[in-house]
ZAMARGU-4260 file (C-alpha; in steps of 0.2 Angstrom, whole numbers, plus 5000, padded with zeros to 4 digits):
<rodrens>
0) 4971/4496/4843 | 4966/4500/4861 | 4980/4490/4868 | 4992/4497/4856 | 4987/4515/4861
5) 4989/4511/4879 | 5006/4504/4877 | 5011/4519/4867 | 5005/4531/4880 | 5014/4521/4893
10) 5030/4522/4883 | 5028/4541/4882 | 5025/4542/4900 | 5041/4532/4904 | 5051/4542/4892
15) 5045/4558/4900 | 5049/4552/4917 | 5067/4547/4912 | 5069/4563/4902 | 5063/4574/4917
20) 5075/4566/4930 | 5089/4565/4917 | 5088/4584/4915 | 5087/4586/4934 | 5102/4575/4937
25) 5113/4583/4923 | 5109/4600/4931 | 5114/4594/4948 | 5130/4587/4941 | 5134/4603/4932
30) 5131/4613/4948 | 5142/4601/4958 | 5156/4603/4945 | 5154/4622/4946 | 5156/4621/4965
35) 5172/4611/4963 | 5180/4622/4950 | 5175/4639/4955 | 5186/4649/4968 | 5178/4655/4983
40) 5168/4671/4983 | 5175/4683/4996 | 5159/4681/5007 | 5161/4662/5007 | 5179/4664/5013
45) 5173/4677/5026 | 5160/4664/5033 | 5174/4651/5033 | 5185/4663/5044 | 5170/4663/5056
50) 5173/4645/5059 | 5192/4648/5063 | 5188/4661/5075 | 5173/4653/5084 | 5166/4637/5076
55) 5150/4635/5086 | 5145/4652/5092 | 5127/4656/5093 | 5129/4672/5083 | 5141/4682/5073
60) 5143/4700/5069 | 5135/4700/5051 | 5122/4686/5052 | 5115/4672/5063 | 5126/4656/5065
65) 5118/4642/5054 | 5129/4646/5039 | 5145/4645/5049 | 5139/4629/5058 | 5137/4620/5042
70) 5154/4626/5035 | 5162/4621/5051 | 5154/4603/5050 | 5159/4600/5032 | 5177/4607/5033
75) 5180/4598/5049 | 5176/4581/5040 | 5183/4585/5023 | 5197/4598/5026 | 5199/4615/5018
80) 5193/4615/5000 | 5180/4625/4990 | 5169/4609/4988 | 5170/4606/5007 | 5164/4623/5011
85) 5150/4622/4998 | 5144/4604/5000 | 5130/4607/5013 | 5123/4621/5002 | 5123/4609/4987
90) 5113/4597/4997 | 5101/4612/5001 | 5099/4615/4983 | 5095/4597/4980 | 5082/4598/4993
95) 5075/4614/4985 | 5074/4604/4968 | 5065/4590/4976 | 5052/4601/4985 | 5049/4611/4969
100) 5046/4595/4959 | 5034/4588/4972 | 5025/4604/4975 | 5024/4613/4958 | 5030/4601/4945
105) 5043/4600/4931 | 5038/4616/4923 | 5041/4626/4939 | 5059/4619/4940 | 5063/4624/4922
110) 5056/4642/4926 | 5067/4641/4942 | 5082/4639/4931 | 5077/4655/4921 | 5081/4665/4937
115) 5099/4672/4935 | 5102/4671/4954 | 5098/4653/4955 | 5114/4649/4946 | 5124/4658/4960
120) 5114/4652/4975 | 5113/4635/4969 | 5131/4632/4975 | 5138/4647/4985 | 5140/4644/5003
125) 5130/4660/5009 | 5115/4662/5020 | 5104/4666/5005 | 5106/4648/4998 | 5099/4641/5014
130) 5085/4653/5016 | 5079/4650/4999 | 5078/4631/5002 | 5070/4633/5020 | 5058/4646/5013
135) 5052/4634/4999 | 5049/4621/5012 | 5040/4632/5024 | 5027/4638/5010 | 5025/4621/5004
140) 5020/4614/5021 | 5011/4630/5026 | 4999/4628/5011 | 4995/4610/5017 | 4994/4615/5035
145) 4981/4629/5032 | 4969/4617/5024 | 4972/4601/5035 | 4982/4605/5050 | 4992/4591/5058
150) 5004/4591/5073 | 5017/4584/5062 | 5017/4599/5051 | 5015/4610/5066 | 5031/4605/5073
155) 5040/4604/5056 | 5034/4622/5052 | 5040/4629/5069 | 5057/4621/5067 | 5059/4627/5049
160) 5054/4644/5054 | 5067/4644/5068 | 5080/4638/5056 | 5076/4652/5044 | 5079/4664/5059
165) 5096/4656/5062 | 5100/4659/5044 | 5096/4677/5040 | 5084/4690/5047 | 5075/4691/5031
170) 5066/4675/5036 | 5054/4686/5046 | 5047/4693/5030 | 5044/4676/5023 | 5034/4671/5039
175) 5024/4687/5040 | 5019/4687/5021 | 5014/4669/5022 | 5004/4671/5038 | 4996/4687/5036
180) 4984/4683/5022 | 4978/4668/5032 | 4978/4676/5049 | 4960/4677/5052 | 4957/4659/5047
185) 4971/4651/5058 | 4973/4663/5072 | 4962/4653/5084 | 4970/4637/5081 | 4981/4630/5095
190) 4993/4623/5083 | 4998/4640/5077 | 5003/4645/5094 | 5012/4629/5096 | 5021/4632/5080
195) 5027/4649/5085 | 5033/4642/5102 | 5043/4629/5093 | 5051/4642/5082 | 5055/4653/5097
200) 5063/4638/5106 | 5074/4635/5091 | 5080/4653/5089 | 5080/4657/5108 | 5099/4654/5111
205) 5103/4666/5097 | 5092/4679/5105 | 5101/4677/5121 | 5117/4679/5112 | 5111/4695/5104
210) 5106/4702/5121 | 5123/4698/5128 | 5131/4706/5113 | 5121/4722/5113 | 5111/4717/5098
215) 5126/4719/5087 | 5119/4709/5072 | 5103/4718/5072 | 5111/4735/5074 | 5122/4731/5059
220) 5108/4725/5048 | 5097/4740/5052 | 5109/4755/5051 | 5127/4749/5052 | 5131/4747/5033
225) 5144/4759/5027 | 5143/4769/5011 | 5136/4786/5004 | 5118/4791/5008 | 5104/4785/4997
230) 5097/4796/4984 | 5079/4798/4977 | 5082/4787/4962 | 5088/4772/4972 | 5070/4764/4974
235) 5068/4765/4955 | 5085/4757/4952 | 5082/4743/4964 | 5064/4739/4958 | 5070/4740/4940
240) 5083/4727/4944 | 5070/4715/4951 | 5062/4714/4933 | 5075/4701/4928 | 5078/4693/4945
245) 5062/4683/4944 | 5062/4674/4928 | 5076/4682/4918 | 5071/4689/4901 | 5053/4684/4905
250) 5053/4694/4921 | 5044/4709/4915 | 5030/4699/4908 | 5029/4689/4924 | 5028/4706/4934
255) 5014/4711/4924 | 5005/4694/4927 | 5008/4695/4946 | 5002/4713/4947 | 4986/4709/4937
260) 4982/4695/4949 | 4985/4707/4964 | 4973/4720/4957 | 4960/4707/4953 | 4961/4698/4970
265) 4945/4694/4979 | 4944/4689/4997 | 4928/4680/4994 | 4938/4667/4983 | 4950/4663/4996
270) 4944/4645/4998 | 4946/4641/4979 | 4961/4636/4970 | 4962/4652/4961 | 4961/4661/4978
275) 4975/4651/4985 | 4986/4655/4970 | 4982/4673/4971 | 4986/4675/4989 | 5004/4672/4985
280) 5005/4689/4977 | 5006/4697/4994 | 5023/4690/4997 | 5029/4691/4978 | 5026/4709/4978
285) 5027/4714/4996 | 5045/4708/4999 | 5053/4718/4984 | 5042/4733/4988 | 5048/4732/5006
290) 5066/4733/5001 | 5062/4746/4987 | 5055/4758/5001 | 5069/4753/5012 | 5081/4760/4999
295) 5076/4777/5004 | 5087/4776/5020 | 5099/4762/5017 | 5107/4753/5002 | 5099/4736/4999
300) 5107/4724/4987 | 5098/4717/4973 | 5098/4699/4979 | 5089/4704/4996 | 5072/4702/4988
305) 5076/4684/4981 | 5068/4676/4996 | 5052/4681/4988 | 5055/4667/4975 | 5044/4654/4983
310) 5030/4667/4983 | 5032/4670/4965 | 5032/4651/4961 | 5016/4649/4971 | 5008/4664/4962
315) 5012/4658/4945 | 5009/4639/4949 | 4995/4637/4936 | 5006/4642/4922 | 4992/4651/4913
320) 5004/4664/4909 | 5012/4652/4897 | 4996/4651/4887 | 4988/4664/4876 | 4993/4677/4863
325) 5011/4679/4869 | 5014/4661/4874 | 5027/4657/4861 | 5037/4673/4865 | 5036/4669/4884
330) 5042/4651/4881 | 5056/4657/4870 | 5062/4670/4883 | 5061/4657/4897 | 5071/4644/4887
335) 5084/4657/4882 | 5086/4663/4900 | 5089/4645/4905 | 5102/4642/4892 | 5111/4658/4895
340) 5112/4654/4914 | 5118/4636/4912 | 5131/4641/4899 | 5138/4655/4909 | 5144/4644/4923
345) 5162/4643/4916 | 5163/4662/4920 | 5164/4656/4938 | 5181/4648/4936 | 5189/4655/4921
350) 5199/4671/4921 | 5196/4686/4910 | 5215/4689/4908 | 5220/4688/4890 | 5203/4691/4883
355) 5200/4705/4871 | 5196/4722/4879 | 5177/4722/4874 | 5175/4704/4880 | 5184/4708/4897
360) 5171/4722/4900 | 5157/4710/4897 | 5163/4695/4908 | 5173/4704/4921 | 5158/4709/4932
365) 5157/4690/4936 | 5175/4684/4935 | 5181/4698/4946 | 5172/4690/4961 | 5179/4673/4957
370) 5195/4668/4947 | 5201/4686/4944 | 5198/4690/4962 | 5210/4677/4969 | 5224/4678/4955
375) 5235/4689/4966 | 5236/4677/4981 | 5249/4665/4977 | 5262/4678/4972 | 5259/4689/4987
380) 5260/4674/4998 | 5277/4669/4991 | 5284/4687/4990 | 5278/4692/5008 | 5281/4675/5016
385) 5292/4681/5031 | 5279/4690/5041 | 5260/4691/5043 | 5250/4701/5030 | 5237/4713/5034
390) 5226/4722/5021 | 5219/4740/5020 | 5200/4739/5016 | 5186/4727/5021 | 5186/4709/5025
395) 5186/4702/5007 | 5205/4701/5003 | 5211/4695/5021 | 5197/4682/5021 | 5203/4675/5004
400) 5221/4676/5008 | 5218/4667/5025 | 5208/4653/5016 | 5220/4650/5002 | 5236/4651/5011
405) 5232/4646/5029 | 5240/4661/5036 | 5230/4672/5048 | 5226/4689/5041 | 5215/4703/5045
410) 5208/4720/5038 | 5212/4738/5042 | 5196/4746/5038 | 5196/4763/5029 | 5184/4777/5031
415) 5171/4768/5021 | 5173/4753/5032 | 5162/4746/5046 | 5166/4734/5060 | 5165/4715/5056
420) 5169/4699/5064 | 5187/4702/5064 | 5184/4717/5075 | 5172/4708/5087 | 5185/4694/5089
425) 5199/4706/5091 | 5210/4697/5078 | 5222/4712/5076 | 5228/4710/5094 | 5237/4694/5088
430) 5249/4705/5078 | 5254/4718/5092 | 5272/4721/5093 | 5276/4710/5077 | 5283/4714/5061
435) 5269/4714/5048 | 5266/4719/5030 | 5251/4731/5027 | 5245/4729/5009 | 5236/4744/5002
440) 5222/4744/4989 | 5230/4758/4979 | 5247/4764/4974 | 5254/4778/4984 | 5271/4786/4988
445) 5284/4779/5000 | 5278/4761/4998 | 5285/4746/4990 | 5276/4738/4975 | 5274/4720/4970
450) 5270/4715/4952 | 5258/4700/4953 | 5251/4700/4935 | 5233/4698/4930 | 5220/4711/4934
455) 5229/4715/4951 | 5245/4719/4941 | 5252/4730/4955 | 5250/4727/4974 | 5258/4741/4985
460) 5263/4737/5003 | 5271/4745/5018 | 5282/4736/5031 | 5278/4739/5049 | 5291/4733/5061
465) 5281/4734/5077 | 5263/4734/5074 | 5250/4741/5087 | 5232/4743/5085 | 5221/4749/5100
470) 5206/4739/5102 | 5195/4749/5114 | 5199/4768/5112 | 5192/4778/5098 | 5196/4795/5092
475) 5187/4812/5096 | 5193/4827/5087 | 5193/4844/5096 | 5201/4854/5082 | 5203/4851/5064
480) 5206/4860/5048 | 5212/4857/5030 | 5221/4869/5019 | 5225/4869/5000 | 5244/4867/4997
485) 5244/4868/4978 | 5249/4857/4964 | 5266/4848/4962 | 5273/4834/4951 | 5256/4831/4944
490) 5247/4828/4960 | 5236/4840/4971 | 5241/4841/4990 | 5231/4846/5005 | 5237/4846/5023
495) 5225/4843/5038 | 5230/4847/5056 | 5221/4838/5069 | 5221/4838/5088 | 5210/4827/5099
500) 5209/4815/5113 | 5206/4796/5115 | 5191/4789/5124 | 5189/4772/5131 | 5207/4770/5137
505) 5224/4777/5137 | 5237/4774/5123 | 5254/4767/5127 | 5269/4778/5125 | 5281/4776/5111
510) 5270/4764/5101 | 5270/4766/5082 | 5252/4769/5076 | 5246/4766/5059 | 5235/4781/5054
515) 5223/4782/5039 | 5217/4799/5034 | 5202/4800/5023 | 5194/4816/5017 | 5177/4815/5008
520) 5166/4828/5003 | 5148/4830/4998 | 5140/4842/4985 | 5123/4849/4986 | 5119/4836/5000
525) 5119/4823/4986 | 5130/4808/4983 | 5149/4806/4986 | 5159/4815/4973 | 5177/4811/4978
530) 5186/4802/4992 | 5205/4801/4994 | 5215/4791/5007 | 5233/4793/5011 | 5242/4783/5025
535) 5254/4791/5037 | 5263/4786/5052 | 5263/4795/5069 | 5269/4791/5087 | 5257/4794/5101
540) 5262/4805/5115 | 5260/4801/5134 | 5243/4802/5141 | 5227/4802/5130 | 5229/4817/5119
545) 5237/4818/5102 | 5242/4829/5088 | 5243/4824/5070 | 5247/4832/5053 | 5243/4822/5037
550) 5247/4827/5020 | 5234/4820/5007 | 5240/4819/4989 | 5229/4814/4974 | 5221/4819/4958
555) 5207/4831/4958 | 5209/4838/4975 | 5210/4856/4968 | 5191/4858/4966 | 5187/4856/4984
560) 5184/4874/4987 | 5174/4877/4971 | 5157/4885/4972 | 5142/4876/4979 | 5138/4868/4995
565) 5154/4858/5000 | 5156/4851/5017 | 5173/4843/5022 | 5171/4828/5034 | 5188/4822/5040
570) 5188/4804/5044 | 5203/4798/5054 | 5205/4780/5059 | 5219/4772/5069 | 5222/4757/5058
575) 5205/4760/5052 | 5195/4752/5066 | 5180/4760/5075 | 5177/4752/5091 | 5164/4738/5091
580) 5146/4744/5088 | 5152/4762/5085 | 5146/4767/5068 | 5148/4782/5057 | 5165/4788/5050
585) 5176/4774/5057 | 5172/4779/5075 | 5175/4798/5073 | 5165/4810/5082 | 5167/4829/5082
590) 5166/4841/5097
</rodrens>
């Protein structure tokens, strides 16, 4: 009987081992298939554009360089394809899975799949995917180093910290929240200072690049993001979204567990296993709360707090939250979250066109960033094949167009826009004096339209025979005024007359300039109520002064003079570009 029981136990263990690794392999195959089928997200295409502008730079406008380096290496070997762009990040996710299994076990990996964002960052070629992997490695080895420091782990941790810094500046939060709870215990260790030195050596060339480029990436990340000002409810909205970021449907319960452990934290227990687990709550709660507070002066995105995931997994590593009165409910919520996330992957490569209206409203928030977001490219490329194509707006559409057609493109940023890597590299100078198509993001008068089908059923564009775009000068208004003209043909009309000068350089004579006039107004000091853009042409006069009259047409303009605190802010841009590192309303300043 004893031998029979031992053999049965051994068979159960073998079956468990095979079942575990079979599930892991199936997940990785499904993820690789998704990476192969899904069109690029606009951010992925934008990072690929970096490699076309400068493959091995030590810095870029938006982020440090590690993401671009990996994309350049992969596409240089395998060519231009979605899978080639994403392959290094798939390998990073494989490493993440291996670390989770070795450090925390199979249950932790299953809970990892319950987090909705892991189904995106498992294959997307974005800095967050790398940061998640490197952050997990850092906490795994840091926990071991705190108890038994070795020189091998010292150098490894320093190198990982430096690589995190080359990925995204959010890495600083991971390092701070990992080190601070243990600071008094480890501050006198020589290895800690060697670790910091190794990290600085790794990131030093990027710091030199920042100094030479006026700290442009830091400036953009801190205060350079465009958009309406925050409101008092933004922290509540941001933190409310975090309830499902960590754990999916089980997220609210896990927040309760982590907060309970934070409240019951006792420093006297720091050497016990319970104390080690509890100390992870500093990062688990601190990183989301940091961005929640930051939302009072900026607009953080929901995924910015996702680097806290390794702290969450460390804080919940004992899985006591799966036992007790609500264990069956929590188990069910975790399983449902995993199944929903895995089964939702086809949304990354299927289009919502042709689906019933109610179903489109459900799936379009996902499909719009992938299949629906690139459905227009082929027809625009075929119809506008005889000249370069530029796009009014941000970097998203020109980056996708460049990747899928191989034709160099660039954005003309509107009043909402901000500088980007296209601006820093002066891409628009390539098109000076050439005939170009300028594609608009809206249908306006006096332009041609192109029916492309799908969600982007109409694309409007204008032909510019001799394109010019000043790279250095920016606009300074001396006089401006807007007046209500009335309503005609179903549209309201406002005229704005402007007079100003150029700073930073002189404009050439008789060059056609593409002006973009935007007027946006604010009510009661709150959020943005309405914004209207209308493109016009003008020709510069000799010297550096100019006069411009722009008529703006659109729905709903007639209420601009209604009662209340209404402030008009004219935002004029020449081809939408503010000078590099000049923030605000597209480089506009009033005198």
